[in-house]
C-alpha atoms as a printed R data frame, in Angstrom:
    type eleno elety resid chain resno       x       y        z
1   ATOM     1    CA   MET     A     1 -29.929   5.469 -129.836
2   ATOM     2    CA   SER     A     2 -32.949   3.921 -131.484
3   ATOM     3    CA   PRO     A     3 -33.228   0.170 -131.961
4   ATOM     4    CA   GLU     A     4 -35.185   0.624 -135.206
5   ATOM     5    CA   GLY     A     5 -33.313  -0.897 -138.110
6   ATOM     6    CA   LEU     A     6 -30.970  -2.938 -135.918
7   ATOM     7    CA   PRO     A     7 -31.229  -6.741 -136.218
8   ATOM     8    CA   TYR     A     8 -31.491  -9.273 -133.439
9   ATOM     9    CA   ARG     A     9 -28.301 -11.217 -132.586
10  ATOM    10    CA   PRO     A    10 -28.729 -14.967 -133.367
11  ATOM    11    CA   CYS     A    11 -28.345 -16.852 -130.073
12  ATOM    12    CA   ALA     A    12 -28.832 -20.352 -128.605
13  ATOM    13    CA   GLY     A    13 -29.433 -21.266 -124.988
14  ATOM    14    CA   PHE     A    14 -29.614 -24.434 -122.897
15  ATOM    15    CA   MET     A    15 -31.904 -25.261 -119.978
16  ATOM    16    CA   LEU     A    16 -29.963 -27.996 -118.248
17  ATOM    17    CA   VAL     A    17 -31.956 -30.006 -115.680
18  ATOM    18    CA   ASN     A    18 -30.668 -32.510 -113.183
19  ATOM    19    CA   ARG     A    19 -32.219 -35.796 -112.009
20  ATOM    20    CA   ASP     A    20 -34.196 -33.915 -109.378
21  ATOM    21    CA   GLY     A    21 -35.879 -31.615 -111.960
22  ATOM    22    CA   LEU     A    22 -33.824 -28.556 -110.954
23  ATOM    23    CA   VAL     A    23 -32.330 -26.149 -113.478
24  ATOM    24    CA   PHE     A    24 -28.654 -25.088 -113.753
25  ATOM    25    CA   VAL     A    25 -28.019 -21.337 -113.387
26  ATOM    26    CA   GLY     A    26 -24.707 -19.487 -113.247
27  ATOM    27    CA   GLN     A    27 -24.042 -16.139 -111.649
28  ATOM    28    CA   ARG     A    28 -22.629 -13.733 -114.282
29  ATOM    29    CA   VAL     A    29 -19.104 -12.484 -113.879
30  ATOM    30    CA   ASP     A    30 -20.031  -9.287 -115.823
31  ATOM    31    CA   PRO     A    31 -20.263  -6.441 -113.264
32  ATOM    32    CA   SER     A    32 -23.279  -4.923 -114.972
33  ATOM    33    CA   ALA     A    33 -25.200  -8.165 -114.350
34  ATOM    34    CA   HIS     A    34 -23.736  -8.986 -110.942
35  ATOM    35    CA   GLY     A    35 -26.236 -10.610 -108.676
36  ATOM    36    CA   PHE     A    36 -28.219 -12.056 -111.570
37  ATOM    37    CA   TRP     A    37 -28.256 -15.693 -112.545
38  ATOM    38    CA   GLN     A    38 -28.836 -17.127 -116.017
39  ATOM    39    CA   MET     A    39 -28.793 -20.323 -117.998
40  ATOM    40    CA   PRO     A    40 -25.944 -20.995 -120.458
41  ATOM    41    CA   GLN     A    41 -26.439 -19.145 -123.741
42  ATOM    42    CA   GLY     A    42 -24.489 -17.344 -126.415
43  ATOM    43    CA   GLY     A    43 -24.175 -16.336 -130.038
44  ATOM    44    CA   ILE     A    44 -24.647 -18.623 -132.980
45  ATOM    45    CA   ASP     A    45 -21.573 -18.620 -135.238
46  ATOM    46    CA   LYS     A    46 -21.950 -18.100 -138.962
47  ATOM    47    CA   GLY     A    47 -22.976 -21.420 -140.570
48  ATOM    48    CA   GLU     A    48 -23.696 -23.050 -137.199
49  ATOM    49    CA   ASP     A    49 -27.064 -24.612 -136.429
50  ATOM    50    CA   PRO     A    50 -28.800 -23.621 -133.142
51  ATOM    51    CA   ARG     A    51 -28.490 -27.068 -131.498
52  ATOM    52    CA   THR     A    52 -24.755 -27.214 -132.180
53  ATOM    53    CA   ALA     A    53 -24.395 -23.642 -130.836
54  ATOM    54    CA   ALA     A    54 -26.361 -24.441 -127.687
55  ATOM    55    CA   LEU     A    55 -24.234 -27.494 -126.922
56  ATOM    56    CA   ARG     A    56 -21.064 -25.575 -127.663
57  ATOM    57    CA   GLU     A    57 -22.050 -22.754 -125.328
58  ATOM    58    CA   LEU     A    58 -22.913 -25.306 -122.622
59  ATOM    59    CA   GLU     A    59 -19.446 -26.817 -122.888
60  ATOM    60    CA   GLU     A    60 -17.656 -23.456 -123.093
61  ATOM    61    CA   GLU     A    61 -19.485 -21.835 -120.190
62  ATOM    62    CA   VAL     A    62 -20.097 -24.821 -117.895
63  ATOM    63    CA   GLY     A    63 -17.650 -27.483 -119.007
64  ATOM    64    CA   VAL     A    64 -20.454 -29.933 -119.747
65  ATOM    65    CA   ALA     A    65 -19.728 -31.850 -122.967
66  ATOM    66    CA   ALA     A    66 -22.528 -33.005 -125.293
67  ATOM    67    CA   HIS     A    67 -22.077 -36.707 -124.314
68  ATOM    68    CA   LEU     A    68 -23.137 -35.716 -120.761
69  ATOM    69    CA   VAL     A    69 -26.480 -34.349 -121.950
70  ATOM    70    CA   GLU     A    70 -29.704 -35.939 -123.248
71  ATOM    71    CA   VAL     A    71 -31.433 -33.303 -125.408
72  ATOM    72    CA   ILE     A    72 -35.162 -33.521 -124.677
73  ATOM    73    CA   ALA     A    73 -36.678 -30.647 -126.657
74  ATOM    74    CA   GLN     A    74 -36.183 -27.511 -128.658
75  ATOM    75    CA   SER     A    75 -38.393 -24.429 -128.129
76  ATOM    76    CA   ALA     A    76 -41.284 -24.278 -130.553
77  ATOM    77    CA   GLN     A    77 -40.048 -20.886 -131.774
78  ATOM    78    CA   PRO     A    78 -37.179 -18.567 -131.062
79  ATOM    79    CA   TYR     A    79 -37.694 -16.018 -128.305
80  ATOM    80    CA   ARG     A    80 -36.687 -12.381 -128.636
81  ATOM    81    CA   TYR     A    81 -35.792  -9.701 -126.156
82  ATOM    82    CA   ASP     A    82 -34.777  -6.069 -126.610
83  ATOM    83    CA   LEU     A    83 -31.915  -4.446 -124.767
84  ATOM    84    CA   PRO     A    84 -32.935  -1.660 -122.423
85  ATOM    85    CA   PRO     A    85 -32.066   1.884 -123.655
86  ATOM    86    CA   GLU     A    86 -29.039   2.200 -121.354
87  ATOM    87    CA   LEU     A    87 -27.368  -0.866 -122.956
88  ATOM    88    CA   LEU     A    88 -28.389  -0.171 -126.563
89  ATOM    89    CA   GLY     A    89 -25.356   0.852 -128.526
90  ATOM    90    CA   LYS     A    90 -22.933  -0.475 -125.876
91  ATOM    91    CA   VAL     A    91 -23.433  -4.226 -125.954
92  ATOM    92    CA   TRP     A    92 -22.164  -6.247 -128.986
93  ATOM    93    CA   LYS     A    93 -20.481  -3.078 -130.379
94  ATOM    94    CA   GLY     A    94 -23.918  -1.556 -131.003
95  ATOM    95    CA   LYS     A    95 -24.736  -3.929 -133.862
96  ATOM    96    CA   TYR     A    96 -27.924  -5.479 -132.342
97  ATOM    97    CA   ARG     A    97 -31.109  -4.378 -130.673
98  ATOM    98    CA   GLY     A    98 -31.362  -7.588 -128.610
99  ATOM    99    CA   GLN     A    99 -31.237 -11.311 -129.179
100 ATOM   100    CA   GLU     A   100 -33.322 -13.924 -130.942
101 ATOM   101    CA   GLN     A   101 -32.752 -17.069 -128.914
102 ATOM   102    CA   HIS     A   102 -33.255 -20.730 -129.826
103 ATOM   103    CA   TRP     A   103 -33.588 -22.708 -126.582
104 ATOM   104    CA   PHE     A   104 -32.990 -26.388 -125.806
105 ATOM   105    CA   LEU     A   105 -33.972 -28.480 -122.843
106 ATOM   106    CA   GLY     A   106 -31.680 -31.279 -121.721
107 ATOM   107    CA   ARG     A   107 -31.091 -33.700 -118.898
108 ATOM   108    CA   PHE     A   108 -27.654 -33.654 -117.241
109 ATOM   109    CA   LEU     A   109 -26.269 -37.208 -117.260
110 ATOM   110    CA   GLY     A   110 -22.967 -36.414 -115.557
111 ATOM   111    CA   GLU     A   111 -21.835 -35.753 -112.031
112 ATOM   112    CA   GLU     A   112 -21.485 -32.343 -110.402
113 ATOM   113    CA   THR     A   113 -17.724 -32.744 -110.639
114 ATOM   114    CA   ASP     A   114 -18.171 -32.518 -114.452
115 ATOM   115    CA   ILE     A   115 -19.253 -28.884 -114.096
116 ATOM   116    CA   ASP     A   116 -16.272 -26.596 -114.633
117 ATOM   117    CA   LEU     A   117 -16.820 -22.820 -114.777
118 ATOM   118    CA   ASP     A   118 -13.183 -22.342 -115.812
119 ATOM   119    CA   ALA     A   119 -13.509 -24.534 -118.925
120 ATOM   120    CA   HIS     A   120 -13.255 -21.482 -121.151
121 ATOM   121    CA   GLU     A   121 -11.268 -18.218 -120.745
122 ATOM   122    CA   PRO     A   122 -12.520 -15.869 -119.659
123 ATOM   123    CA   PRO     A   123 -15.191 -17.548 -117.536
124 ATOM   124    CA   GLU     A   124 -18.799 -16.365 -117.939
125 ATOM   125    CA   PHE     A   125 -19.906 -17.375 -114.407
126 ATOM   126    CA   ASN     A   126 -18.324 -17.103 -110.980
127 ATOM   127    CA   ALA     A   127 -20.790 -19.429 -109.158
128 ATOM   128    CA   TRP     A   128 -23.490 -21.910 -109.997
129 ATOM   129    CA   ARG     A   129 -26.447 -23.696 -108.389
130 ATOM   130    CA   TRP     A   130 -29.523 -25.806 -109.175
131 ATOM   131    CA   VAL     A   131 -32.899 -24.031 -108.793
132 ATOM   132    CA   ALA     A   132 -36.561 -24.864 -109.171
133 ATOM   133    CA   PRO     A   133 -37.761 -23.913 -112.684
134 ATOM   134    CA   GLU     A   134 -40.412 -21.542 -111.408
135 ATOM   135    CA   LEU     A   135 -37.689 -19.332 -109.793
136 ATOM   136    CA   LEU     A   136 -35.898 -18.714 -113.095
137 ATOM   137    CA   PRO     A   137 -37.754 -15.506 -114.103
138 ATOM   138    CA   GLU     A   138 -36.932 -13.737 -110.835
139 ATOM   139    CA   LEU     A   139 -33.212 -14.599 -111.032
140 ATOM   140    CA   ILE     A   140 -32.503 -13.189 -114.491
141 ATOM   141    CA   VAL     A   141 -31.962  -9.538 -115.445
142 ATOM   142    CA   PRO     A   142 -35.355  -7.832 -115.745
143 ATOM   143    CA   PHE     A   143 -35.240  -7.390 -119.549
144 ATOM   144    CA   LYS     A   144 -34.989 -11.173 -120.061
145 ATOM   145    CA   ARG     A   145 -37.763 -12.155 -117.595
146 ATOM   146    CA   ASP     A   146 -40.480 -12.651 -120.207
147 ATOM   147    CA   VAL     A   147 -38.238 -15.092 -122.137
148 ATOM   148    CA   TYR     A   148 -37.501 -17.115 -119.007
149 ATOM   149    CA   ALA     A   149 -41.213 -17.166 -118.018
150 ATOM   150    CA   ALA     A   150 -42.119 -18.409 -121.507
151 ATOM   151    CA   LEU     A   151 -39.452 -21.142 -121.323
152 ATOM   152    CA   VAL     A   152 -40.715 -22.358 -117.970
153 ATOM   153    CA   ALA     A   153 -44.238 -22.503 -119.426
154 ATOM   154    CA   GLU     A   154 -43.107 -24.293 -122.564
155 ATOM   155    CA   PHE     A   155 -40.647 -26.779 -121.018
156 ATOM   156    CA   GLY     A   156 -42.294 -27.167 -117.601
157 ATOM   157    CA   ASN     A   157 -44.164 -30.401 -118.250
158 ATOM   158    CA   LEU     A   158 -41.060 -31.999 -119.823
159 ATOM   159    CA   ILE     A   159 -38.773 -31.375 -116.862
């Protein structure tokens, strides 16, 4: 299947950092991504702005409500990635070639007990941890590494 002519799926993501400057990552439940870790992210609903979507995804995937986050920054531009050929036509019912992601950086104001991977059914993650920002690109699936490297470069001095 060729990606030509397919649009990018609108998406929003959240880089959540703790008081120590470490970034939240969750290990994906999805068997095809098992062993990989990612930051909370997901689709933008029709009529929803990216910031609202990012905060909604954070609450759905991690249980962290908006009042427990201080939003620090939004990425200067959206970042895109393309699905690898073996996933093209299988993910998102074959409607998209990849994602165009709007990213937000925010400080976690809560306690670790506020993190709840079972906040939404079905859960996206089966484990979580805090990691140094520079480790993010090596933890994510290979086809998203450039996006994570760009985010670390853009948000690094704000963490």
